[in-house]
N, C-alpha and C positions, 0 to 999 in steps of 0.2 A: 310621316312628315317630320322634317328636321327644321328646327327654329334657328335663326342666326345666333351664332356663338354657343349653341348647345354642346357641340363637341368639346370646345375649350372648357366649358363649365364642368362637363363630365370628367375630363381628364384631371382637372384641378381637384375635383371631389375625391377621385380615386387616389391621387397623390397624397392628399391630406389624410385619407384613411390609412394608407401604407405607413406614413410617417408617425401616425398615432399608435401603431402597433408596437408591442414590446420588442426588444432586440432579438429574442429567440424566434419570434414569428417572422421577422424580416429576413433573418439569415441564421440558419441552423448550422453553425460550424461543427465539424467533426474532425476526428484524428487527434494528433498531439497538439495541444494548445498551450501557449505561453501565458503564465499568470504570475502575479507578484503580490506579496503582502508585506506590511510593515508592522513590526512589533518592537515597542520601546525605541523607536527611531531607527531600527535596523531593517534594511530591506532584504527580504527572502524571496528569491525567484523559485518557481516550481512549474511543473508541467501537469496537464490533465489530459488523459486520453478519453475522448468521447466517441462511443461506437457509432458506426454509420447510420444505424436505424434510430438514433436518439430522437425523442420528441417529448414535449412538455405535458403530454396527456397521460403519462404513466410515471410511477416512481421507479427509480433505477437502483440496482445493486451497486455498491461502491467498494472498491478495493484500495486500501492504503498500502503502498509499497515503499519499503525502506532499503536503500541501496547499500553497497559495501564501501569499505574504506577507500578503494581506488577511485571512486566517483565523487569524492568530496570536492567542494568548490563553491562558487557563487554565480556561475553563469546560468543555472537553472536548466541546463541542457544535458550535461554529461550523465546525470542520474538516469536518464531514459535510454541510454545507449547500451546498457547491460542488464541482464536478468529479465525482468518482466517486459521491459521495452522490446528486447530482442524477440521474446516469445510472441508478443502482440504482432510485430511485423511479420513473423513467420506464419502465425496461425490467427489472423485477425478475426476470423469468424468464431473462434472459441471464446472470444471476450465480449459478450453482450453486456458489458458493464462499464461504468465510469471508473477509471483508474487514476488515482492521485499519486504523483511522484515528486515529493519534496526533495530538497538537496541539503545534506549536512555540510556545515562550514568546514574549511580546512582546519586540521588539528583539533577537531571537536569530536564528539561521540554521541550516538543517538540516545544514550541513556542520560545525558546531561540535560538539565531542566530547560535551557533555552532552545535546544534542538527538539525536545519533546513538544514544547509549546509551538514551535514553528510547524512541525508536522501536523499537530492537531488543528492548528489554525487553517492550514491548507485544506485539511479534510473538511472542516466546518464550512469554509467558504465554498468548496466544491459541492457539498451537500445542498447548500442553498441555491447555488447557481444552476446546478444540473439535476434538480429534483431527486436527490438521493433518498433512498428508503431507509429509515432508521433501524428497521428490523433486519436489514441485509447489508451490514458493513463488515468488511473483512480486512484482516491485517496479515501481511506477509513481508519477509525481508530475507536478505542473504548476507552471510558473514557478519560484518558489523551490524547490518540490518537484521540479521538473525538474533543477535543479542538484543537489539532494539525491540524486536517482536516479542521475545520473552518478557522484557521489562515493561513495555507499554501494555501488552496483553494482561499482565498481572495488575498493573496500576489502574487500568481502565476496565477492570473485570465487569462483565455485564454489558459492555458497549459493543464488542465485536461478536459477530455470529460464529466466527471460526478464525483460527490462526494457522499460518503455514510458515514456520521457522525453517530456514535452510542453512546448513553448516554454521549455525550459531551456537551460543552457549550462555552460561551464567557466570562462570569464573573465567577470567582471562588466562591464557596459557602461561605457564611458569616462565619468568624472565621477559615477559612482553613489555616493550618499552614505548608503546604508542602514547603520544602526548594526550593528556586529558582523558584517557580511557580508564575505566574502573569496572569492578565486578558489578553484575546486575543487582545482587543482593548481598548484604554483609551479615546475614544471619549465620548461626552456627551450622545449620544445614540449609543452604540457600536453595537447593533443588526442591526440598520439601516445602519451603516457604513459598516459592513461586508456584508450585503445583497447587497448593491450598488456595491461593488467590485466583488462579485460573479456573479452578473448580471443574464444572461440567462442560465448559466451552470446548467444542470439537477442535482437535488439533491434529494436523498431519505434519510430521517431522521428516526432514530429508537430510542425509549426510553422506559424504564419501567415506568409504571404509579406510582409505589410505591418506586421509587429509593431513598434511604436514603443518598446516597453519592453525586451524582450530581442531583440537583433538576430538575424534569421533566419540570419545567417552562422554563429552559434554552432552550430546544428544541422547546417548544411551542412558545416562543418569537421569536426565529430565523425563524421558519416556517411562523409566521405572518408577520415578517419583509420582508421575501422573497416574500410573496404574495403581500404585499403593494408595493414592488418595481417591480412588474410584473415578478417575477422569475418563474422558472420551478421547482416546489417542490412537493414531495410526503411525507406523514408523516404516520408512523405506531407507535402507542403507545400500549404497552401490559399492560392491566389492571392487577393490583395486582403483577406485576413482579418488583423485586427490581433492584439492580445495574446490575446484569448480564442479560442484554437484548441481548448481542451479540450472544449467542448461538442460540437463536430463530431467530435473524435477519439473520445471515449467513446461517441458515438452511432453510430460505424461498426459495421455489423452483423457484419463479419468479425473485428473486434478480439478479442472474448472467445473465440470458437471457436479463433482462432489462438493466443491467449495460453494458454488452458487445455490446448491440445494439446502444449505444450512440457513436457518432463520431463527431469530430471537422470538420468544413467545409473545 
């Protein structure tokens, strides 16, 4: 039996319940999402990749990606067009993780305090919004972002479950004239200092053997310093490959399974 007006009452009740649901329950957006944060009155745009199967009933691994010098800017978009963004579009099923992609400002550097703060704020916000698992946070970057990976991995020792620096380094190449760029560490032996801070954090380093931009010796010296410090390090060098070693690195079928298998105690 149907009472007069019962259909309207039922529809109204359902609508009210739907509106009462949190945002993620009404619409679970996935893919590359635009986000923005404000620090000290400065707006920083960034992107977050959310995997297709994301849901709020589980905690998710989170990857923080630091782009290279060529992707600097303030549009929040360019940073996802190279490196890990390309790899995600090519092999989306390999990335069952939330990937945070901040953008470094023009003529700035990832090792500078404002940019480190912007990257970590984007990470923290994404952790809260997308149910990040604190025991499975990973850091990777290429070129300038490789420098940033060494620096931030050392500074935030114990926060990241694994690091993947690609064609990065600790000391800038001789004669480098990039505005606002500086060495990752100014110790007498910066490689040993960084290695000591990174400690036992698993690290997989990639570099092109013929890199004319960042000398391959930067990665080689960091790998040797980590070994000397008793660290957990893997190294892949691509013979004959110049600066762009990131396409090959992120295309490695073993990389994501290795990365996502690492977990903090």
